[in-house]
N, C-alpha and C positions, 0 to 999 in steps of 0.2 A: 501515546498509542496512535498508531496510524489508523486512518479511517477505513482502510481496505480490508476486505475479507472474502476470499475463496469464490471466484466466479468461473462459470463454464461458458463455452461458446454456444451461441444459438444460431439458427438458420437465418441467412440474409433474407430469404423470401418471407419468413415470418416477421422479421423486423420491419421489412418494407410494407407489410400489410397492416401494421399496427398504428400507423399514424406518423406524425411529423418527426418523432425521434424515438420510436420504439414501443411505447405503451401508452394507451389512452388513459390519462390520469386526471386531467383537469380541463374543464371548458373555460373559455376566456372569461376573466373577471371573477371566477369562483375562488373559494379557499384553496390554497395549494394542497394538492393531494386528495381533494374531496371526492374524486371519482374512484379511488382505490378502497376496496373492502379490507379493513385491517385483519390480520391473522387472528384467529380465535386463541384465547389464552386457556390452556388446559386447567382442569381443576387442581387445586393445591391441597396438600395435607392440611387439616385444620390448624395444627400447631404453626405451620409456616404462614398460613393466611393470617392468623391472629398476630403472630410475631412481626410480620411486616407492617401491619397497621399500627402496632405499638412503636415500631421504628419510625414510621412517618410522623407521628406526633412528637417524638424526640428530635427529629430532624428539623421540624418547623422553625424553632428559634435560630438554628444555624443558618437556614436558608434566608430568613428575614434579615439576619445580621449581614448578609451578603448583598442586600439591596433588593430582594424579592418582596414585592408588595403582598400583604396578607391575602388580598382577593385573588391575585395570580396564583399563589401557593395553593389556596383552598380549591380553586377551580381546577387546577392542573392535577394536583395530587389526589383528587377524588377518583382519578382513573387508576391509581397505583394499586396493583394486585401482585401477589407472588406468582411468578411464572416459572413453573418447573422445567419447561422446555429451554428457557434461557440458561438455567443451571446445567442441564444436560449438555448443551452445546459448549458452555464454558469449560466443562470438565473433559470434553472429548479430546483425546490426544491420538493423533495418527501414529501408528506403530512405525511406519517408515515415512521418510520425507522423499519427495521426488528429486532425482538427480536433475541438474540444471538443464540437460538436453530434453528430458521429458517435460519439464516445466515450460520450456520455450516452444516445444512442439504444440502444446495447447495454447500458449499465449499468442503465438504468431501463426495461427492456423489459417488455412485458405479461406474458410468462412469468415473469420474475424477480419482478415485483410479486405475481403470483398465488401463486407459491411462498412468497414472504416472508409473505404473509398466512396461508397454510396453516401455516407454521412458527410464526407468532405464536400461532395458536390451539392448536397441538399442544404448545407449550412455555410456555404462558401462566403456569403456576405458577412455573416456574424463572425466567422473565424478570421476573416481579413481584418475586421475592426478590432478584435481581441488581440491579434498578432501585432497590429500597429501600436496599440496602447501598452502592452506588457512585454513585447519583444520575444515571446515564447512561440516557436513555430507551431503552426496549426496541427502538423502531424503528431507532435508530442502531446498536445492537448487532446486530440482524438485518441491517441494511444492510451492515455490515462483513462479516458471515458470507456474505452473498450475493455481495459483490464479491470476496472472497478465495477462496472455494472452491465457489461456487454452492451454498451451503447444505449443504456436506459432500460433494458429489458429485465433487469434484476436489481431493483433499487431497495428491496426489502419492504415487507408489509407489517412488521411488528411495531406496535405502539412504543415509542421510545421511553415515555415516562414509566410504564410498568417495568420495562426491561432494565433501565438504569436503577430504579428503586430496588429491584430484586437483586441486582449485582452488588449494590452498595450495602444492602441489608445482609447479604450472604457473608460479607466480611473478608473474603480472600484478598481483594484489592479495594477495600472499602473507600479509602481516601480518594483514589483515582476516580471511582465511579460516583462518589458524592460530588466531586468537582464537575464531572460531566453532567450530572443531574441539575446542579445549580445553573450551569451554562444553558441547558435545555429550557429551564424555567425563564431565563433571561431572553431566550429566543421568542418564547411565547409572549413574554411581557412586552417585547419590542414590536409585536404584531406581525412578525414574518409568517406565522401560521398559528393554528389553534391547537390545544392539547390533543384533541381526537385525531388530528391529521398530521401530527408530528410523527412520521413513520420512518423506519429504517431497519437495520439489521438487528440481530439479537444483542449485539454489543453497543448499539446506539449510533452506528455509522449511517449517514443519511444522504439521500439524493443520488443524482447521476454519477457523481464522482466520490461518494461515500465520505463526507466530512463528519468527523466527530463534533459534538456541540462546541467544545472549546475552540476547535479549528474554525468552525463556522463563525463564531463571534470575532475571531481575530482576522480572518481572511476573506470571508464571503463578501461579495459585492452585488449591488443592484445595477447591473449593466443595462437592463432594459429601461430603467428610470421610472418604474411604476410605484416606487416607494417601499417595495419588499424585496428582500434577498430570497428569491424563490428557487430553491434547488429541488423541489419535490414534484412540480408539475411536469406536463409533457413537453413544455418548452425548455430546452437545455441551456438557454443563453446564459442565465445567471450562474449555473453550475460550471459551464466551460470557462467563463470569465473568471470565476472564483478560483478555479484550478490554475489558470495562468497567473493570477495575482499571487497565489500561494507560492508557485515556483519562482516568480520574479522576486518576491520578498525573501526568498530563501536561497538567494545567490545565483539565480539564472543570469548568465552573461549574454546579452543581446548579440547576435551574429556569430556566436561560437558554437561549434557542434558539441554533442555530449562526449565524443571521443571517437575511437575507431579501432577496428581489429588490426593487430600488428603481428609481424614476424620477429621472433627474438633470436639473437645469436646464440650459438652453442655455449652452454655454461652460464647463461645469464641468471643472476641471482637477485637483482634489485626489484623484487616482486612484492606486492602488498600495498594496501591503501596507506599504510604508515610511512612508506617511502615515496616522497613527493619531490619531483624534479621538473625542470623545464623540458618542453618537447625537444629543444635544441640539445640539451644534455643527453636525453635518451637517444636521439639520432646519432650523437657522437659515440655512444656506447654500442651502436650497431642495430638499434631498433628500427624496423622499416614498416611502412604501411603495406597492406596486401596488394594494392594496385600500383605501387611504385611512386605515388605522389608524396610530396613532403608531409611530414606529420603535422596535424593541426596545431597552431600556435597556442601556447598557454602552459600553465603548470599542471601536472597531473601525476598519475600513478599507473603502474602496470598491475592488472589482476589476471589470474588464471583460475576461473571459477570451477574448473574440473581438474585442476592439477597440471602437472608437467606434461601429461599426454593429451591435453585438450587445447582449445584455442586461447589466445592471449589478447588482451584489450588494453589500450591506453585510454584511461578515463580522465576527463577534465572536470572543471567546476560544475558544469551542467549535469553531469552524471551524479555528482554529490547533491545537487539540488533535487533530483528525482529521489535520491535516498532519503531526503528529509520528508518526502511524502510517504515512503515505506522503506524502512532501513533493511533492505534485502537486496543483495547484488542480483539475485535471480529476477526479482521484480523490476529493478532498474534496467536490466538487460532486456526484459520483456517489453517494457515501455519503449526503450531505444529502438529495438529491432521491429516491433510492430509499427512504430512511426516510420522507420526506414521503408518498410514494405508498403505502407499506405502511400508514401511519397514516390514509390516506384524505384527505390534504390536497392542496391545489392544487399543480400543477407550475409550471414556468417559463412565463410568459406572453409575454415579449418574443421577437421573431423573431431567429433566427440568420442570419448572412450566408452562407447555404448555397452561394452561387455562388463564394465564395472557394476557390481551389485550395490544397491543402496544399503546403508547401515541402519540398523534399528535404533530406536531411542535408547535402549539399554546399552548398545554398543557405543553410541556417541557419548553417553555419560561415562562409560568405562574409559574412553579415550581421555576425557577431561580429568577423571580421577588419577589415571596413570601419569598424565602430564603434571598434575599437581604433586604427585608423590615424588617425581623427579625434579621438582622445583621450577617448572616452566610455566605453570598456570596457577593463578590465585583467585580466580573469580568463581561465580556460582556454578555448581555442578547441575546443569539443567538440560544437557543434551542439545543445546542450540549452538550451532557452529557459526558464531559471529566473528567479528574482527579480532576480539581478544583471544578466542580459541585458535583462530587461524595464525595469529602472530606467535602463540605458544607452540603450535605445531611446527611452524617455520624455524623457530629457535631450536627445537628438538632435532629437526632434520639437519640443520647446520652442525649440530653437535655430533651427529653420526656420519657426516659426510654425504648426506643425501641432498637431492635438489630441494631447496627450501620453498616449495610451492604452497605450503599451508593447507593442503587439501586432506580432508579426513577420508581415509580409505580402509578397506579390510587389510591391505598390506601394512599400512601404518599401525593399525591395531595389533597386528602380529609382531611388528618390531617392538612396540611398547610392551607387549606381554613377554617378550623373549628375555 
């Protein structure tokens, strides 16, 4: 599960007034996160409150078997309470998903660009050191920071122990959240912070760049050298370095761009992340960059996130590295183009099909069911238009002689219904 969850842009003036990187959280030398007042936990139904406490006792032997010391468990899990707000947020399903162009309008807003440039100047020395060590450009690190917590202004104030205990007890994704809870206990046991100040989102994502506990254990770094991997305080250094470390260890190629917007020749069909070729091969097929320069070297794929009527992009390995942070093409494009804007480079020039209406959850699920009925789709009917669904759509489109862009639209739904 990726650490990131739903962020909105904030005013650059407000950000600038709040301190060195967004929110006054910790004074030097204190416990990470000690300056933040944790969000209150609403009262739970008696049955839920009692049920969670029984679950905690049953969970104790499993946690100890994973290396958690009894004292760490008892001290940390003393905070565990059933949080009904966590369940409400976990169950919330948006009726419509944003089209890519609306998503990018918010992700690459003027305010966020201005704040990103301000943060680039403010933390220039740290960003230079991180870039030298990990090879990830500063604008990409800044863009992840902007996307994840609006440059530190929205890190989450929920206590992680009660949130993860609630989600594990609830049972819908019990094993996943048990694993996250054990990882959170290991963070406490290592001394990076204490139970009361282990704060994050309702799902347990923490810090400036929203690491889940398991990701923290695997990728977080102590870049400041103070003996703690501190992603909670107002100093973003460890968070930014940890993000670069994450990307570097997940395939980031030093010196290579994430990709570029491209022009496709008429009738071009080699679209989709499953079709991977060298830039030279794509160039031989007639693919051109928007500015006339040679395509960036490397192996990659062509994606059209809004279908045949929208812009096309050549994505290289570094785009896939961003996808490891959050497996969403929209998110990765948001990081890519927020980074481009912070660095002062051009944005997307192709026109989006803004007249297209978004499909509802029910309509997206209907598309999957109809594709399955025709033998093109065999995965879960969940309404999530991921790579499997897009490949199924493209295969269906080829079967009817349509451009195989893999894009779920109301037109496609009509074709499937016919």
